[in-house]
Every structure is written in structure tokens, then in C-alpha cells.
N, C-alpha and C positions, 0 to 999 in steps of 0.2 A: 503492499499498499505505499503512495504518494506521502510522505510526512511533510510536505510542502504543502500548507493549507490556504486555499484563495478562495474568498479570504479566510482569516484564521478562525475557525470556528471549532469548539470541541463538542460533539454531539452528548446525549445523555447517555450517564451509565446507570443501567438501571439494576435495583437490587433484585427485581424480578428476574427468575433465571426461568428456563424450560422447566424445572420441577418446583417453583414457587407458585402458590395459588392463592387465590383472593380469600378462599375460607379460611386461611392463616390468622387474619386480620378482624374476623367478624363472628359472632355466637354461633355455634354450632346449629342451633336450630335453626337458623337462616339459609343454610348452606344447600337446602334444595333450588332456592331461587338464584343460585350462583352458577348454574350450569354453563351458560353463555359466556359469563366472564371466565370461567375456570378453563374453557376451552380458549380462549384468547391468551391466557397467561402461559398455558401448555406450549403454545409455540414458540420457538427458539427465536431470541432477541439477535439482530444482527447490528453490530455497532456500526454507527456511522461516523467515521473519522474526519471526512472531508466533505465540505459543502459549497457547490456553485456561488450561491448568494448567502450573504450573512444573513444569521439567525440567532438575535441573542438568546442568553442561556434561559432566560425568563421564559421567551416565547417558545422555546423548545419544550419546556416543561407543561405550559399551557398546550400546545399543540398535541403533547402527547396525551394529554387530561381528556383533551375533546376525541380522540380517537377510542379511547375506554368509556367516554360517558361519564367522566369523574366531574364533580364540581368541588369548588373549595367549599368548606363549611360542614356542617352537621348533616350526616345521612340519618335520617330517622328510621328508613328502611332495614339498612344493614348497620346500623349502630355502629358507626364510625365518623371520625374527624379526620379530614383533610385540611391541610395547610401549606400554602405555598409562598417562600420568601425568598427574597434576592437581596444581595450586596455587592455593590462594584468599588473598585478602587483604580486610581488612575497609575500608569507606568509606561514609560516611554516606548519600551519593546520589552517583553519576555526574555527574549532571547539573549540579552546582554544586563539585564535586573538581576544583580547577585541575590538580591533578596526576595525575589520573586517567587519561591517555591514556598518560603517560610508565610509570605506575606498571603498568598494563596489558599495555604492550609489555614491560617488563622481565619480570613474570610469564610472559608467554608464552616467552621466553628461557630463564627458570629451569625452565618445564616440559619446555622442547626438552631440555636439558642433562641434567634428571632422567631422561629416558627413555634419551638416551646412557648414563648413568651406569648404568642397569639393564642395558644390553647389555653393558658392562663387565664388571660382576657376574657376568652368565652366563657371559662366556668363564673367569673363574677370579677367585675369592674367597678371599683370605687371611684366617681366621676365628680368633679367641680369644675362647672363652665359659666361664663358670664359673657353677655354681648352688650355693648355701651357705647351710646353717642351722645356727644354734647355739640351745642351750637352756639355763638353768642346771642343775647337776648334781642340786639337789634342789628341786623345787617347794615351796617354802615353804607358799605361799599355797594351794596344792591340798591339803596335808596339814590346814592348820588348817580348809580349807572342809570336810573330810572330816570331821574331829572336831566341828565346829560342828554339822554335819546329825546325827551320832550323840547330840551333847547334846539337839537339839531332839527326837529321838523319846524321849530318857529323860524329858524335861519333860512331853511330850505325854502319856505312860504314866503319868506321876504326877498329871497334870492330869484325867486319865480316872479313876484310884482316888479321888482328893478327891471329884469329882463323884458319883461312885458312893455314898460314904460320906453325903453330904449329901443326897442323895435319898432316902437310908434315915430321917436322923433330920427333914429338913425338906424335903419333897417341892415345896412351893409354891416355898420360897424355890431350890431347885435351877430348877426350870422357870423362874424369873426369870433366874437368870443365863445360861440357854442362849442368850438374847438378844445377848450378847456376842460380839463376833466376834474369835476366837482369833489371826487373823493378825495383827489391827491391835491388839490391846490384850492381848496374853499375859501380861503380868507383871501387869497389873489384874485380869484374870481370875483368875489363880491366888491374888494376895493377897486378893480377895474371897472365895474359897472357904475358905480358911484362916481367914480372920476370922470366918465364919460358922461353921465347924466349932469354932474356939476358942469362940464364943459358946455352942453346944451342949453342949459340955464343961462349960462353966462351969454351965449351967443343970442339969445333971446329966442331959441327953437322951443324952449320948454313953457306950455303955458301955464298961468296960474292954477288952473283946477288941477292938472297933472303934479303942478309943483309940489302941492300938498300932500298927494299921494307918496310922492318920491320922499318928502320930509317924513312921513310917516313911516314909510317902509324902511327907511334908513336909521332912523330912531329905533326902531325895533330889532333890527339887524345889530347896530351897534351895541344894543342894551344886551341881546342874547348872546353877543359874541363876548362881552365883558364876563357876564355870568358864567360862560362854557369854561371860560380861561381859568376861572376861579376854583369851578369845580375841578377840572383837570389838575390843578395845584393840590387841591385836598386829596383827590384820590392816588396821586402819587405818594402822599404821604402815607396812605394807608395800605398801598400796594404790600401784597403779600403776607397781610394778616390773615389769620386763622379764621374760617368761616365755618369750618366744620371738623369734629374729629370723631372717629370711631373705633372701638377697640374690641377685638373677642380673644377669649382665653379659654384653655380646656386643659385639665390636669387630670391624669389617670393613674389609679393604683392598682396592681391586681397581683396577688401573691397565691403559690399555692404548691403543693409537691405534683410532680409528673412522674409516674410510673410505665415504662414499656414503650414510650413513642420510638418512633423508628423510621429512618428516612426511607422512603421507596425510590424516589427517582433525585439523580443530581446530574447536573448541567454547568458547563463553562464556556464562556466565550469571549473570545477577543476583538475589540472593535479597532480596526488598526487606524482608522481615520481620526475617531475621537480618544483614541490611544486610552481605552477603559477595559478592563477585566471586569467580568462579571461572574459570580457564581450563584446559583439557582438551586434550591431544594425542593422536594415535594415529601411532607412528613404526614405520617397517619398515627392516628391513636384510637384505641378500640378497648371496649369493657375487655375483651379477652386478652387482648396484650398487656392491660394491667393485672389482669388476674394471674399470668403466666410470670408476670416479674415480680410479683407479691410472692407467689409461690417460691421462688430461687429465694427470697430473702427470709421468709418465715420458716422454710423448711416445708410447708404443705406439699399434698399429693396433687398434681394435675397433669395426669396421664392423657398423652394422645395416641391416638393408633399409627401404627408403623402406616408409611404410605411411600410410594411411589417417588422415588428422590434420591439426593446423593448424600454422602457424608458432608459434614460441615467444611471440611479442608478441600474436599474437591470442589463443592460448590464455589468456595472464595476464587479458586483457581480459573474458575469461568467468569469470573466479574473483571470489568474495566479497570486494573488499576490505579490507572492514571487519575480517575475520578474518586478513587476510595478514600474519602475522609469522612469522618462522625461516626454516628450510632448505625447499625445496621440489625435485623433480625433474619433467621431462617430455621426452618424447620426440618431436619435431618430424615433419614430413610428408616430411623428406628423410633420417629415420633417426639425426639427431643426437639424443644425450642432453642436456639441459642441467641442470646443476647451479644453484638458484636460491636467493637469499637476500632476505628481504622485511624491511620494517622499516615503523614509522609513527609519527608525532609529530604533536602538536596546530599546527594552522595559524591561531592567532586571538591578535589583540594587534598590538603596534607591527610596524612591516619588519623593523625589526633582529632582533626576537625570531623572527618567521617565518624570516628568511635562518638563524639560528643554528639552529632545529630542522630545517629542511630539511637543511642541513649534518650534522647529528646523524643523520638519518634515513640520508641517503646512505652515510655511512662503515659504520654499523651494517649496512646491507643488504650492502654489501660485505663486512664479516666474515662474516655469515652465509652468504654464497655461498661464501667460501673456507671455512669450517668445516664446510661439506655436504660438500665434498672430502675433508678431512682434517682430524683434530684429536685431541689428545693428552688423554684422559679421565683424572681420577684424583677417586674417591671414598672418602671415611674415614668411618666411621659408628660410634657408640658409642651402646650403650642401658644402661640401669640401671634397675632395679626393687628396691627395698628396702620391706620388710615388718617390721612390730615389733608383737607383741602384748603388753599390759600386763594386768595383774591388776585385777578390778573390786572392788566389796562384795563380802561373804560372800554365798554362793547367789545372787549376781548374775553377769552375763555379762562376759566379756573384753572389752578394748577394742585393736582391731587398726586401725593406720594403714598405709598405702601410700604410696609416694613415688616417680615415675617420671621418669627422665631423657633426653633425646633430643639428643645432639651430632651436626653432620655438617658435612662441607666438601667440597663437589664444585666441580672447576674443569674448565674446557674450554680449551686453549690452543694458539695455534701462533707459532712464532717466528722471524722472518727468511726466512720461505718465500716462494720467488718465484711471484705469481699471473699468467699470462699468459692474453688474451684474455677479462677481465671487461669487461662492458660494460652500460650501462642499459638494459633492456628494457621498464622500465614504471613510469609514476607516474601518480597519480591524487588528486585531493584529493575525500574523500567525506563525509559526514554520519555518524558511529558510529551504529548505530541505539539503541543502550542509552543512552549517554550525550547523544546528540543534539550532540556536540561536532564540529566539523571537524577531519579530519586529512588529513594528506599522507602517502600510501602510495608508496613506491617500492621496485623490485625490480631486482637485478643478476643477472646471469645468466652462467655459462661451460661449455662444450660441448669436446668434443675437436676439432672442426673449428675453434670460435673460439680456442682456445688454439694450434693450429699454425698457424693464419692470423696470429695474433698474433706468434710466435716467427718467422716467415717475414718478417713486416715489422720484426721488430727485428733480423734478420741483414741485411735489405736496408740499413737506417738506419744500423747499424754499419758496413757495407761501403761504405756511401756516404760516411759519416762519415770512414771510413779513406781512401778514395781520394781525399776531398778534402783530408784533411791531408798525404796524400803530394803532391799537386798544388799543397799552399801551401806544403810544403816545398821541393818542387823550381822553386817561383817565388821563394821567398826566395834560393836558391841562384844561379839565374839571375840574380837581383837584384845580389846580392854580386859577382858576376863582372863583370857591366856596369858596376858601380861602379868597380870596379878598372879594367876597361878604359878607362871615363872619365875616371878620375884621370888615368890614364898617356898617353891622347892629349890631356887639357888641359895638361901639362907640356911637350910638344911642341909645342901651340900657340901657348903661350906664350914657349917659346924661338924660336919662329918669328918672333912678333909684335916681340921686342926687335929682331933683324936686320933685320926689315923696316922698324921704327922708324927705324932708325939709315939705312938706306938712303935712307928718304923726306926725312929730314932734309938729305942731302948733295944729293937732288936739288931741294929747295925753295932751297937755297942757289944753287944753279946757275942754276934756273930763274928768280928773284928778280933777277940779273944779267942775265938776255936776255930772256925772253918773259913776259907778263902773260896769264894764262889766264883767259878768261871764266868766272864761276860760273854753275852750274845753276841753274833753279828747285825749290823745296822745297814739303812739303805737311804738315798735322796730323792727317790720317786716312787709313787704310788698310782696305779691306775684300776677306774673302777668302770665296768664298761659293758652298760646293761644293753640287753638287745633293743635293735632300733627299729621302728616301721617307717618308711621314709613317707609313705603317704599320710603320715601325721602331718607332715609339714608343707 
């Protein structure tokens, strides 16, 4: 397969395999209604690694959901909750971004946590919200604007009267002035009309009857122009003042434990034009998943029938390792449900760096497996929108500005929780298709059976250790008793030795005076060689 992605898009990595069934996520009594979905999920999934047209990770998940007939939210018929969530970060180019793999893995975890937060919000959300609007008691600018427009009409009327008079006394000059644009040169136009009429009057062309009309129009024009000039000064002084303010705020708080939530789909995409990398996941929760997770923690029996499936290790080998990050679940051929956590880190560079990154991947994979079983989720969000409208020029438009804010704190945590039966199920070093960087992928898992076996092993180990400790204590007590008896016997032997020495001394004195005893031969080596069976060693 061509590793050069044009455009660079990594398709969905499915947790559904040819042997993953829809009924794994819903109560068993609803299984008869799922024959069609089961038939679909039994079909092998072919991983699409190259797309001719760019499709975002989020859209890939939505498109796949549409093919399955799944919708986000609670499904009351099949008793399950689907949540889709995506996160994005900017990077110039994943191929030379040294921290890309770590950022991508972390954003995958943030995406998973965001999905769980939405599940908690579905359960119960504590909300505080407010919408508020305020405006000045009197809109001075609006009042001035209305007066200004009234004066414009007055000036326009006087201008028409002056034009009519000029046309009567000098039609040619009036026709010439018609070419002046009123909107652009209002004052110049009116002044020109008045000047020509004054000249006509001086020349005796303006009759007394028309003179009265001219003087009245001229007076009204000058009064209106003076008043308009004053209004413009006032408007300029208050230009930009606030005429309306509106704010909307909302705060939400949700927290609850989540047990058994698991990722069904994970997708990633790289938008080369916008230099944006996106990770999207579809997460599912159901009462059946919760019961299975609870059974592992409490040690309750939650048996499932053996099914046509793989071992969990073989199933993981069929997954697209390049997109394997976060919680997963799988029911194996023996009916054991596995809760799985996966993580990936880069494995390029020095041997010490590789060792560190592998260690980080192992710990985070364990963490994801544990949090797939149980995690306390708390999410607190607040959003605000502020809008402010300020006055502009007279006859002009107001200016409205909007500011927005979003604050969020979301966390998932476990503290001092024992985890039994957690074991490494899968490791693989692969080339990430988008960045072309080598990554180390590791998955840890836990099932009800593995947890039970681990607890048996733990009890056996402690019981054996306790038996050993009791034996050691008995041995110590026996040793003390033996030491006591040995000390006592040594005292008797020493007393006997003194008596024997005295007796021998007397005998020696007697012998020296009578018979000389011949001494026996001596040796400087001794050997004690018992029979030896080499099989004992």
C-alpha cells in the first residue's frame, strides 16, 4: 500500500472485528432484535489508509455511524449510549514534528475523556445560566439623529424653493447648477443658489413678490444649516457611546463514576492546508458493559456463553495498531470480556530514549485499562458571550462588537484502587501512516477470569508466605530450645571433664611409677565419604 497520503488522511481504526458483535454492548434479552446488525458486524472490516479527497476524522466517524444506523445519544430500544467527540491541534507537518506522536496520543486520551464527560453530563448536569440586556435610559444619539434628519428635509425643501426661483429668473444658470450633486456638495449648492438670486435681485431681475419668497427660503435655509452644524458637533461628542449591552453566561458542573465505557471507533486526519491534526472517537456505554466492569472489581460472577471468536491476543493482532490508543473491550472465544487499554510512544533515537518511551507507553496503557473499568469523571464548563453596540456617525450605522469566552476543566481519576489480573496482551512497533514515524504500541487488558485467577494467585502466595513464616517461627523456637539444651549439656560435659582430668592425673602419676605405655601411631588427614546420588544435585 502506498504510504504517501494525498491528501493525508488516516481512516477509522475499528474496535469491531469480524468477531465482534453488537450484542456485546446491550442487554442479552434484546439480542433477538439485533440479527441485522450482527450480520453487518460479522463482515470483515477493510482498513482504508488512503483517501483521494480529504475527510476529517470527525466526518469519518459520522459517516460510519450513518452506515450502521447509529445516532449519538441514548438509544432507549437497545439500552446504550453513543458519544462522539473530537479534538484538534496545530502542527506544521507531522513528518518532522519531533513531539507529534506524544501530542497525538495525548489528544487521543483527551478525546476519550471528553466522551466520558459527555456521558456524565447526560446523567446529571448542574446548570447556572443568565441572559441580560441593558441600554441607556434615553438614547441621545437617536434623538439627535432624528432631529438631524428633520433638518435635512427642511434644508431640502428650501433648496427646491431656491431652485424654482432661480429657474424663473435665469433658466440657463439654474440648469447649470442642476449638475451639482446634492449629497456631496449640499452647502456649496445652496450657497450658489443664494448667490445667483442675490445677483438677480441686484440686477433688478427679481420682483418684490418673488423677493419675499427668496428671503423666507434663504432665512429658513440658514437657520436649518446653523442648527444642523450644532447637532453635528453634539453627535461627534457622543460618537462611540454605548447604546446597548447584552451578556449571556452559562456554567455547568457534572461528576459521576463511569464504569465500562469503551471506544468503538477511532479516526485521525491531517489537514495539510490548515495544518491541523484531528482525532475523533465514538464511545459506547451500556448497562451490560457496566455490569461486566463491576463484576471484575467486586469479584461477582458474570459468565458469558462461549462464542465464535478469537483469543484476545489474536484479536488485537487484527487491529490497526497505528490508531490504537485509549480504552477498548472484546469478548473472546471463551466468553471472557476483556477491558483493554492501549497507548503509543515514538521509538526513534538513542537506546535510553527508546527505553524511557517504552516505559511510558506501558504505564499509560495500564492506566487506560484500569480507567476502562472505573474512573471518577468531573467536568466543569463556563461560557460567556458579551455584545456591545456603540453609536456611529449621524445617519450612519451603529457598530456592534461581540466577545466570547469558554473555560473548561475536565478530569478523570482513580486513587489507591487495587487492580488484579492486568497483563500485557499486545506489543508492536509500526510506522505511523501519516507522520511516517516509528511508534511502539502496547496494550494491557483485564478480564473477570484473569482477575479471579490473579486473586487466587495472590491468596495462594500470601497463604504460602504465611505458612513459610509460621515454619520459620517454629524453626526459630526449636533452635532456641536446642540452644538451651545444648548449653545445659555443655555445662554437664565441662563438669565431667574436670573430674576426669583429676582422675587421669592420679592414674598418670601411678603409671609413671610402674609401667611405661607404648604410644600409638598418628595421621594428619581424615576422609568421610558417604554414598552420593548425583541426581540429588
